[in-house]
Backbone bond lengths (Angstrom), bond angles and torsions (degrees), N, CA, C in turn:
res aa  C-N    CA-C-N  psi(-1)  N-CA   C-N-CA  omega(-1)  CA-C   N-CA-C  phi
1 M - - - 1.423 - - 1.529 108.67 -
2 T 1.333 115.02 129.90 1.462 118.99 -179.57 1.526 109.22 -100.98
3 H 1.287 114.10 147.05 1.468 120.34 179.55 1.529 109.22 -95.52
4 P 1.333 117.14 145.16 1.472 118.87 176.94 1.533 109.50 -66.40
5 P 1.333 116.18 153.74 1.475 117.37 -179.20 1.529 110.60 -64.73
6 A 1.297 115.12 147.97 1.469 120.78 -179.49 1.525 109.03 -68.72
7 P 1.322 117.36 136.65 1.468 118.87 178.82 1.528 110.38 -67.09
8 E 1.346 114.45 147.29 1.464 118.66 178.96 1.532 108.68 -71.88
9 P 1.309 116.05 143.14 1.466 117.79 179.27 1.533 110.05 -65.50
10 K 1.335 116.45 140.47 1.455 120.84 -179.96 1.526 109.33 -76.06
11 L 1.324 114.42 137.56 1.455 120.49 177.94 1.525 110.29 -83.38
12 P 1.324 117.82 149.38 1.459 118.92 172.33 1.531 109.56 -66.29
13 W 1.331 117.21 158.00 1.456 120.66 -172.77 1.517 112.52 -62.29
14 W 1.310 119.45 -29.74 1.459 120.42 -177.32 1.522 112.82 -77.96
15 R 1.319 116.69 -7.39 1.460 120.59 177.86 1.529 112.71 -94.95
16 I 1.328 117.12 -2.92 1.460 121.35 -179.97 1.527 107.76 -95.39
17 P 1.340 118.51 117.58 1.470 121.12 -175.02 1.535 114.01 -60.49
18 A 1.318 118.21 -35.18 1.459 120.20 -177.81 1.529 111.66 -65.83
19 M 1.319 118.18 -28.03 1.462 120.72 178.76 1.511 111.34 -65.08
20 W 1.327 117.60 -32.40 1.460 120.25 179.43 1.525 111.04 -68.21
21 F 1.335 117.29 -30.49 1.463 119.77 175.15 1.528 110.69 -71.81
22 V 1.310 116.95 -37.76 1.462 120.91 179.93 1.525 110.56 -67.85
23 I 1.310 117.56 -42.41 1.455 121.88 -178.29 1.528 111.34 -84.05
24 G 1.321 116.99 -34.01 1.462 121.43 -174.17 1.515 114.37 -64.07
25 G 1.332 118.31 -37.98 1.460 120.89 -178.63 1.519 112.87 -61.03
26 P 1.330 118.57 -57.08 1.469 118.89 178.41 1.533 113.56 -62.06
27 V 1.315 117.80 -36.19 1.464 119.79 178.57 1.526 109.89 -64.32
28 L 1.315 116.95 -40.52 1.460 121.15 178.76 1.526 111.02 -63.21
29 V 1.323 117.41 -39.60 1.461 121.09 178.78 1.526 110.93 -66.12
30 V 1.314 117.51 -41.02 1.468 120.85 178.78 1.525 110.45 -64.95
31 V 1.310 117.64 -43.92 1.469 121.07 179.31 1.530 110.13 -63.68
32 A 1.323 117.85 -42.16 1.464 120.68 178.50 1.524 111.19 -63.69
33 G 1.325 117.82 -36.85 1.461 121.12 177.06 1.520 111.99 -65.84
34 I 1.313 116.73 -41.07 1.465 120.17 178.32 1.523 110.40 -65.85
35 V 1.323 117.05 -43.16 1.464 120.47 178.07 1.523 110.47 -61.55
36 T 1.322 117.53 -41.95 1.463 120.99 178.66 1.524 111.06 -63.49
37 A 1.313 117.46 -41.34 1.466 120.69 178.37 1.524 111.06 -64.33
38 V 1.314 117.74 -40.92 1.468 120.82 178.94 1.527 110.02 -64.37
39 I 1.317 117.66 -43.00 1.465 120.67 178.38 1.525 110.28 -62.88
40 A 1.314 117.29 -40.87 1.465 120.72 -179.06 1.520 111.41 -66.75
41 V 1.325 117.90 -38.29 1.458 120.33 -177.93 1.525 111.08 -75.59
42 R 1.298 117.40 -42.88 1.469 120.61 -176.74 1.522 113.14 -79.39
43 G 1.311 117.79 -33.65 1.460 120.05 -173.33 1.504 113.68 -112.77
44 G 1.332 117.08 30.63 1.451 120.04 -179.06 1.521 111.58 -68.06
45 D 1.312 116.54 148.40 1.449 121.42 177.64 1.520 109.84 -71.44
46 V 1.316 115.01 149.13 1.455 119.57 176.47 1.526 108.67 -81.38
47 P 1.316 118.55 146.52 1.454 120.06 179.62 1.526 110.68 -66.93
48 L 1.316 115.78 149.70 1.450 120.40 177.90 1.520 109.92 -72.36
49 P 1.311 116.77 146.79 1.458 117.91 176.29 1.525 110.71 -68.16
50 T 1.331 116.61 162.14 1.461 119.53 -176.73 1.516 111.75 -66.38
51 G 1.303 119.21 -22.56 1.456 122.21 178.45 1.518 112.67 -70.12
52 A 1.312 117.62 -14.25 1.464 120.29 -178.68 1.518 111.21 -67.21
53 R 1.319 117.39 -30.32 1.462 119.70 177.74 1.519 110.99 -67.21
54 A 1.325 116.46 -37.25 1.458 119.68 178.51 1.521 110.56 -66.55
55 E 1.327 117.02 -36.73 1.459 120.04 177.63 1.528 110.66 -66.25
56 A 1.319 117.24 -37.71 1.461 120.22 178.71 1.526 110.57 -66.69
57 A 1.330 117.83 -34.24 1.456 120.94 178.50 1.524 110.70 -68.62
58 S 1.327 118.04 -28.72 1.460 120.25 179.46 1.525 111.83 -71.04
59 M 1.321 117.62 -12.88 1.470 121.63 179.11 1.523 112.01 -85.19
60 S 1.321 118.41 -2.28 1.461 119.16 -175.07 1.525 113.54 -62.87
61 P 1.357 122.91 -36.15 1.467 118.76 175.52 1.531 112.51 -61.18
62 A 1.323 117.23 -36.48 1.464 120.17 178.44 1.526 110.40 -67.18
63 K 1.322 117.48 -38.57 1.462 120.84 178.42 1.519 110.63 -65.89
64 Q 1.342 117.14 -39.75 1.462 119.86 179.21 1.521 110.36 -64.72
65 A 1.316 117.59 -41.35 1.465 120.56 179.51 1.528 110.52 -66.27
66 R 1.297 116.55 -40.04 1.461 119.68 178.54 1.519 110.95 -63.57
67 N 1.316 116.94 -44.57 1.457 120.19 -179.76 1.524 111.80 -68.09
68 H 1.323 117.13 -34.38 1.457 120.64 178.79 1.519 110.50 -67.30
69 A 1.338 116.35 -39.16 1.465 120.73 179.79 1.527 111.12 -67.98
70 A 1.321 118.13 -25.83 1.459 121.01 -177.14 1.527 112.75 -86.96
71 T 1.313 118.36 -10.81 1.465 119.76 -178.81 1.516 110.77 -77.44
72 A 1.301 116.17 151.27 1.457 121.26 -179.58 1.510 110.46 -77.28
73 R 1.310 116.65 144.48 1.461 120.75 177.78 1.508 109.25 -86.73
74 P 1.338 116.21 142.18 1.479 118.43 -179.74 1.509 112.95 -72.68
C-alpha cells in the first residue's frame, strides 16, 4: 500500500511574492497622495496682492494690439 505524498507546508502571506504586488499598488498610491498633500500644504503659493489686478488691467492696450495684429485683413 502506497501513501499519498505529504502536502507542502503553506507559506505565510508575506512570503508569497504575488501578494506584494496586490498590496503594493494601493499602498504606493496612498503614500503618493500623502506626499502630494504635504507638498501642497507646505509649498503653497502666496496669494497675489490686490494691486496685481490693476497691473493686469494696464496690459489691455498690449492685448488689443496683439489681437488686432492677428486678425485677417480684408
